[in-house]
C-alpha positions in Angstrom: 179.6 210.3 89.0 177.3 208.0 90.8 178.6 206.5 94.0 178.7 202.7 94.1 177.5 201.2 97.4 179.1 198.0 98.4 176.6 195.2 98.6 177.0 192.7 101.4 178.4 189.4 100.3 175.7 186.9 99.3 177.2 183.4 99.0 174.0 182.1 97.4 174.0 184.6 94.5 177.7 185.3 94.0 179.8 183.5 91.4 183.5 184.1 91.0 184.4 185.8 87.7 187.7 186.0 85.7 186.8 189.7 85.3 187.6 190.6 88.9 190.9 190.5 90.8 192.0 186.9 91.4 191.3 185.6 94.9 189.8 188.8 96.1 187.8 188.8 99.4 184.5 187.8 97.8 186.1 184.9 95.9 187.8 183.7 99.1 184.5 184.0 101.0 182.8 182.1 98.2 185.3 179.2 98.2 185.4 179.1 102.0 181.6 178.8 102.1 181.6 176.1 99.4 184.3 174.1 101.3 182.5 174.4 104.6 179.2 173.2 102.9 181.0 170.2 101.4 182.6 169.4 104.8 179.2 169.5 106.5 177.7 167.2 103.9 180.6 164.8 104.1 180.5 164.7 108.0 176.8 163.9 107.8 177.4 161.2 105.2 180.2 159.6 107.2 177.9 159.5 110.2 175.3 157.7 108.2 177.9 155.3 106.8 179.0 154.4 110.4 175.4 153.7 111.3 175.0 151.6 108.2 178.2 149.7 109.0 177.0 149.0 112.6 173.6 147.8 111.3 175.1 145.6 108.6 177.5 143.9 111.0 174.7 142.1 112.9 172.1 141.9 110.2 172.1 138.2 109.3 172.5 134.8 111.0 172.9 132.7 107.8 176.5 132.2 106.7 175.8 133.3 103.1 174.0 136.4 104.3 176.8 137.2 106.7 179.3 136.8 103.9 177.3 139.3 101.8 177.1 141.6 104.8 180.9 141.6 105.1 181.2 142.5 101.5 178.7 145.4 102.0 180.6 146.5 105.1 183.9 146.5 103.2 182.3 148.7 100.5 180.9 151.1 103.1 184.3 151.3 104.9 185.9 152.1 101.6 183.5 155.0 101.0 183.9 156.1 104.6 187.7 156.3 104.2 187.3 158.3 101.0 185.0 160.7 102.7 187.4 161.0 105.6 190.3 161.8 103.3 188.3 164.4 101.5 187.3 166.0 104.8 191.1 166.3 105.5 191.7 167.8 102.1 188.9 170.4 102.7 190.5 171.3 106.1 193.8 171.8 104.3 192.1 174.0 101.7 190.4 176.1 104.5 193.9 176.5 106.1 195.2 177.7 102.7 192.4 180.3 102.6 193.5 181.6 106.0 197.2 181.7 105.1 196.7 183.3 101.7 198.0 180.4 99.5 194.5 179.2 98.4 194.1 179.3 94.6 197.8 179.1 93.8 199.7 176.1 92.6 202.0 174.6 95.2 204.4 173.5 92.5 204.6 176.6 90.3 203.1 179.3 92.4 200.9 180.3 89.5 197.1 180.7 89.6 195.2 177.5 89.6 192.2 179.2 88.0 188.6 179.8 88.9 187.2 177.1 86.6 189.4 174.4 88.1 188.7 175.6 91.7 184.9 175.5 90.9 185.3 171.9 89.9 187.8 170.9 92.6 188.0 173.5 95.4 190.7 171.4 97.1 193.0 171.5 94.1 196.6 172.4 94.9 198.1 172.1 91.4 197.4 174.0 88.2 196.7 172.1 85.0 200.2 173.1 83.8 201.8 171.5 86.9 199.7 168.4 86.4 200.7 168.1 82.8 204.4 168.5 83.8 204.0 165.8 86.4 202.4 163.5 83.8 205.4 164.1 81.4 207.8 163.2 84.2 206.0 160.0 85.0 205.9 158.9 81.4 
């Protein structure tokens, strides 16, 4: 029998598979890397948003232009707030990776699933739990 040598984890070429144990070390590394990259991008974007807000604030002397600037500032602040909330969600997901609860529904305790986590790495609920909550709301 040929001995299999463990390859070092390569976050750029690895993709989680349903054929491997759920939330194994490579999957956790993959999602951690993905979350950190998203956080870095969002932190950069929020910095750019703050600069844009500062520049818009004093951009125009005309009353109509100032009014339009305030509308632009409000839109930028809304996006900034969304990014800030997402950064907090990413930090919570990274904490779940560390405490071993990442990838499991906080409502049912069941697997959230690789496909759902690929689409929404911060997900805390399984599709089943979401459907149950929707039924309760209706």
